C-alpha angles and dihedrals in degrees: 000000000000090000090058091048091050094060102091098183091063090052092049094047096046097040124225098292094039091051091050089054091049093050091046092051092048090050090051092050093048100039093107095049124087094193139003131186112239118183106219132177124198121193134194131185130204132190132206117207113216115208 
């Protein structure tokens, strides 16, 4: 569940109440599972200023 909470763009797009509903529904769907595999990519960008 922490992975879902870490994705800020979902929170922004859904709004606070919408995101709470999404998280609640995911928790309901997964309540009988101890562990699930979730492929997840994280990206970061850097920039170098040339002077």
